[in-house]
C-alpha positions in Angstrom: -79.4 -16.7 -25.9 -75.9 -18.2 -25.8 -75.1 -20.8 -24.2 -72.3 -21.2 -21.0 -70.3 -23.7 -22.4 -67.9 -23.7 -19.1 -68.8 -25.8 -17.3 -68.9 -28.8 -20.8 -65.1 -27.7 -21.0 -64.7 -28.2 -17.5 -65.9 -31.3 -17.4 -64.1 -32.3 -20.5 -61.1 -31.5 -19.1 -61.0 -33.1 -15.6 -61.7 -36.1 -17.6 -59.0 -35.9 -20.0 -57.0 -35.1 -17.2 -58.0 -38.5 -15.8 -57.0 -40.6 -19.1 -53.7 -39.1 -19.3 -52.7 -39.6 -15.9 -54.5 -43.1 -15.5 -52.6 -43.8 -18.6 -48.9 -42.4 -17.2 -49.3 -43.9 -13.8 -50.3 -47.5 -15.4 -46.7 -47.9 -16.6 -45.9 -47.4 -13.5 -44.1 -49.7 -11.5 -44.5 -50.0 -7.9 -48.2 -49.2 -8.5 -50.3 -51.7 -7.0 -53.3 -53.3 -8.8 -55.4 -51.3 -5.9 -54.0 -48.0 -6.5 -54.5 -48.8 -10.8 -58.4 -49.1 -10.1 -58.7 -46.2 -7.5 -57.2 -44.3 -11.0 -59.8 -46.1 -12.8 -62.1 -45.0 -10.5 -61.6 -41.5 -10.9 -61.6 -42.1 -14.6 -65.1 -43.4 -15.1 -66.5 -40.5 -11.9 -65.0 -37.7 -15.0 -66.5 -39.2 -17.8 -70.7 -39.6 -15.5 -70.0 -36.0 -15.0 -68.8 -34.9 -18.6 -71.3 -37.5 -20.3 -73.9 -35.8 -18.0 -73.4 -32.4 -19.0 -72.9 -33.6 -23.0 -76.4 -34.5 -22.7 -77.6 -31.7 -21.0 -75.9 -29.0 -23.1 -77.5 -30.9 -26.3 -81.0 -30.6 -24.4 -80.5 -27.4 -23.3 -79.3 -26.5 -27.8 -82.7 -27.5 -29.3 -84.4 -26.6 -26.4 -83.2 -22.4 -27.5 -82.8 -23.3 -30.6 -85.5 -25.5 -32.6 -88.3 -25.8 -30.0 -88.8 -25.0 -26.0 -90.1 -28.6 -26.1 -88.6 -30.7 -27.9 -86.7 -32.1 -25.7 -89.0 -32.7 -22.9 -89.9 -36.2 -21.8 -88.1 -38.1 -24.5 -85.7 -40.9 -23.9 -81.9 -40.7 -24.2 -82.4 -42.3 -28.0 -84.4 -39.8 -29.4 -82.3 -37.1 -27.4 -79.2 -38.3 -28.9 -81.5 -38.6 -32.8 -82.5 -35.5 -32.3 -79.6 -33.7 -31.6 -78.1 -36.3 -35.3 -80.4 -34.3 -36.6 -79.3 -31.1 -35.6 -76.2 -32.2 -36.7 -74.4 -31.8 -32.9 -73.1 -35.0 -32.8 -72.1 -37.6 -35.5 -73.2 -41.2 -34.3 -76.0 -42.0 -32.0 -75.5 -45.7 -31.5 -72.2 -44.7 -29.9 -73.9 -41.8 -28.0 -76.5 -45.2 -27.2 -73.7 -46.9 -25.6 -71.6 -43.6 -23.5 -75.4 -43.6 -22.0 -75.3 -47.6 -20.8 -72.0 -47.5 -19.7 -73.1 -44.2 -17.7 -76.7 -46.3 -16.4 -73.7 -49.5 -15.8 -72.3 -47.2 -12.7 -75.3 -45.5 -12.2 -77.4 -49.0 -10.3 -74.6 -51.4 -9.3 -70.9 -51.8 -8.8 -69.4 -55.1 -10.8 -66.0 -55.0 -12.0 -67.1 -55.8 -15.5 -69.8 -52.9 -15.1 -66.6 -50.8 -14.3 -64.3 -52.1 -17.5 -67.1 -51.5 -19.5 -67.3 -47.8 -18.3 -64.4 -46.6 -18.3 -63.4 -48.0 -22.2 -66.4 -45.8 -22.6 -64.5 -42.8 -20.7 -61.7 -43.4 -22.9 -63.7 -42.5 -25.9 -65.9 -39.9 -24.6 -62.9 -36.8 -24.8 -63.2 -36.7 -29.1 -67.0 -37.1 -28.9 -67.4 -34.8 -26.7 -65.1 -32.3 -28.6 -67.2 -32.8 -31.0 -69.6 -32.2 -29.9 -68.0 -28.7 -28.1 -66.8 -27.4 -31.2 -70.1 -27.8 -33.0 -72.2 -26.3 -30.4 -69.5 -23.4 -30.1 -70.0 -22.7 -33.5 -73.6 -22.3 -33.4 -73.6 -20.4 -29.8 -75.6 -16.9 -31.0 
């Protein structure tokens, strides 16, 4: 079964575009800190979607290519370990950092949490692109 990767592509693209916009506008004059915070919030929102798409595609690929029930009910660390074992990702620890940042955005809003999620967001596109490349190469 071939995975339809369009939603992952779209999510990663939206995240990259929002990061690019933040970088451009953070250098602009005339924007208030509220303006910049609003843009950062958009980056974080796109991070949430892209992260969710990434782990769900890891899970789908494992179910299709390894075993239909291999990822059922497993903790995220185990999902990432299985994904690394099957060479979909390289760094389980980094993906756990993305997971922690995502959980921060889901459970509470605090400026420190938002900044941590933003920092994770700006590193996700590179890892997501690597995952996408590997999914495409093995999507048969």
